[in-house]
N, C-alpha and C positions, 0 to 999 in steps of 0.2 A: 502495500498500502507507500508508503514511503517513496519507493522510487515511482510509482503511478502518479505519486501526485507533485513529482519532479516536473516529469515531462506534459505541457503542453497539448489537450486531444486527450490523454488520456483519465479516468477516474479510479482513485483509491474508493470508491464507493460500488463498482464495476469488482475488484477486485477482493473484495470484503462477501459481496456478493455470489462471485463466481466457488468459491473458498467455501461456502456455508456458514458467515460468522455475519452474516448482514445483518437479521432478523435477535440476537445476539448485543452485536455494536449499539443500536439504535437503543435497546433495552436498558444497556447500561449505560449510554451517556443519558437518556431519559429519569436513571436513579441520582448518579452524579450528582447534574443539573437539578435536579427536585426533592427525591426526598433525604437525601442525604445534606446537603445548605439547611435543610428545615428544623432537622435536627439538632446539626450543631449549632443556630440559635437557640433552640429549646434545649444548650447547655445537656444534648445529651448523649454524652462526646463514645460510650460504649459501643451503643443501639448504633448510633453513626458507623463508626469502625466495621461494626462486624456485615453493617451492608454493604459495604463496597467490593465489590467481586474484584479481589487482585488479582486472582488464580489467572483471569481474563485481561485485565487492567494493563498490568505489567509488562506480560510478553510482546503484548500488540501495541503499547506506545513506547517502549521501548525501540521495537524492532524499526517505527517508526522515525523516532527521533536519530537512533543509529544509521539508517537507510538515508537522511533528508544533510545531517551534516556529515558524515562519510563520505557521499557518492557524488552529492553535490558539483563538482569539479568536473567529476570522469564525468557524471552525465551532460553538461554544460559542452565538456571538450567532448564527447564524441557529438553533439548537435553544430557543434561548428564543424569540428571535419571530417565525419562522415552521417551527413546529415540524411542521406537515402535511404543508408542500410539501416538507420536507428528509426527514422520513420516506416517503414516496409516492414520492418519486423513487427515495431507497434498496430499499423495498419490490419496485420495479420491477427494481431490479440483482439481489438474492437472488432473485426468479423468474425472471431471466435464469440466474443462475448454477444456478438448480437443474437448468432446461434444458437449458443446455452442457454441464454436467458429467455429465449420463445421458446424453447420448450417447458417452462415453466404454467404458461400458458397450455391448460389442456383441451377447452375449446374456442376457436375465435368465433366471435360475432363482427356484426357489421360495429358497432359499437365499439370494440377493440381495433376494428384494423382504422376505423376513424381516425380513434386517438393516436396510434402508430402513425398514420400519415399526416398531424396537427404535431405532435413531435418531432419526427425528420424537418419536417417545413419549417417550423419554428428556428429548427438546431442550427439547421443546413446555410440559412437566414443571416442568423444572427454570429455563428465562428467563422463567416462572410464581411462581415460590417469591417472596416477599417482600423486600426487602430490609434487611440487616444494620447496623449500627451500623460504621465504619470507623475504624480507629485510627491516627495517624503515627506510632506507636513504628517505630524501625528495625525490629527483627524480623517487626513487621506490614505496612510496609514491601517488606523482602525477599522472603516468602512470597507476598506478591500477585506483587512481578515475578515469580516461578516459578513461579504460575499461571496470570497472565496471558498470558505469554509462551506457554505450553504450548497455549492455548488460540489464539491471534493465529494460530499456524504450520499448522491445521488448518484447510482449506477447511472454513469454514458456521460457524465457532465463531467470538463476537468477545471477543476477551481485553477490550473496555474492558466486555462485556459483565456477563464475570463480574465486572472490578470493581466496578460496577454494585450486584449482587449481595452482594458484599465488602462496600461501604458504603465502599466505598477508590475510586471512581473519581475524585470533586469533590477528594480528597485528592492526586491523582499529578497531573490535569489544574493545577487550582492551583500544583502544584510546578511544571511546566514553564511558567506563565505569569509567574510571579514570580521564575522562575530559580532556585528552591531547589535548588538544587547537591547538596547533603548526600542531602536526600529523595530527590532524582533516583540518586545514585551508590550506594544500598541499595538500589532500585530496579532499578537496570540491574547490580547485582552477583546480584541473584536472577535476571533474564532472563537473565543467561549461566547461570547453574547450571542453569535450564529446561531451556534449550537445549543444553544437555552431555548432559543425563541422556534427554530426552525426544526426540529426534532418531536416536536409534540405534532406538529401539522404533519408532518411526513406519516407519524406515528398511526395519528387520526384516519389520516386517507388511504394507508396502507391499509389498517383496519375495517374501513365503509366500503374501499372500492379496491381490495387488494388487486384484482386484475386490468383494472383498468389503469393505477398509476402501471403496474408494469407495462401496460402496451405500449405506453405513453412512452414513460422511458426505455423502452426497444427501439423507437426513432427516433428519438435523441440519439443512442448509442450510434444507430445510422447514422444519423444526419450530421454526426461529428467527421463523418470518414474524411469529408470534404477537407478539413482543418486538416487530418492528418495524413493526404496522398503524399509518397514521399516522393514524385517530382515536380517541383514548383518552379519557378522564375519568379523576379519580381519587375513590372511593369512601369511603366513612366511615371506614376504616381508615387512609387516606389512602395505599394502594396506587393504580398503573394500573388501567385495563380498559378493555379494548377495546370501543368502542359502533359500530351502524351510522351511516356520515353518512348525511345529510337529501338530497333529490334536490331539487338548489337547483344556480347559476351558479358558485357558490363550488366545489362539487364538480371542475368542469373540469380546471383548473389544476392539483391532484394528480391525473387521472387522465392527463394528458398528460404530467408529469412522470414516473410510474409506467411509463409507455410507452416515455418515453425513455429511462429506465434501464433495460430489458430492451434496448433499440436497444444501446445502450455495450454493455452486455456482449456481444450479437454481433458488433459490432466489435471488440472486444476478444478474444472466442475468434479471430475471421478472421486478426487479426492475430498471435494465436499461435499455431492454425495454419502460415503463412504460418515465422512466427519459426523453428520445432522442424524444417520442413524448410531451411530457408536455414542454420542456424548447424552450425560444428562444436563439439561437446561433450566433456566430455570421455569418454575413450572407454572408461573403466573402466566409471561409469558408466551411460553409451549401452549398452553388452554386457549390464549386466545389465540395465536394462530391456527391449531386446529379449527374455531371456529368458524376464521375466513376464508380457510382452502374447500373445508367440511361440508 
C-alpha cells in the first residue's frame, strides 16, 4: 500500500481491497477515529487501549511508513529514468484490479453498469485535467492531506494522482525525501481529519449500497488507466498526452511487465481470498458484511 500510494495513478485502497483487508481497514479507521478518542476523553484509558487492534495497526502502518520513507527516492528515480517500464507495470496492475474487483459483483444490473460508466467517465475526464500550480503554505498542505487521503482510501482513486492535479505532489514528495517534518505534520493532520470524516460516509455507503459502490469504483479504476498509459508525450502547452507505441523490439519489455502486473494482482487476489477464509475478524463488522452480501 505504501508503494502504491507513492505512484500517481495507483491506489493503496486497491491493494487493500485485493488483499482482503479493506473491510478490516475501514472498521479499524472508524474505531481509531471514533470510539477510542471518545473513551480517552472520558478518561477510560484502559478500555481505550484494549479496543485498539494493535495486531492489525502495527504491521500495516509500519509497512506503509517504511515503504514511503525508504522507497520514495527509488520510485522517484525509476519514474524519471524508466517511465515507460514503470507505467507499464502499473497499467497491468490496474487492469488486473478491474478484473479482480469486478468478480465481487455476482449479478450485474443496468444500475450497476450505469454507475460503472459514470465512474469511468468522471475519472477519465478528471485525470486528463491540466495540472494547476501548487502551494507549500500550511493551509494548502493541510487541505491536500484531507483530499489526498480521501482518494487513497478508495479502491481505484490515486491520492498521489489527485496531488499531481493539485500541483502538490512534488511539494509533499520533497518534504518526505528531505524529512521536512513541519510540512509533513500539516499534511498528516489533514489526512487524519479526512479519514475521520470520510470513512464514516464510505462505511455507510458500503453498508447500504454495497454493490452499487463497488460498480462505481470499478469504473473509476478503469478510467484511471488514461493517466497511467505507458507511452506519453508532452504537447505544446506542457500537458501529457497519450500516444501509440511503435512496433519494435523495445515494446517487448513494457508488454511483459504489464502482463506481470496482471499476474501479481491475480496472485494477491488469491492470497486475499485465502486470508478471508482463515482470519477471525471483528465479529461486529463481519456480521454487517454478511448482512450486506447475504
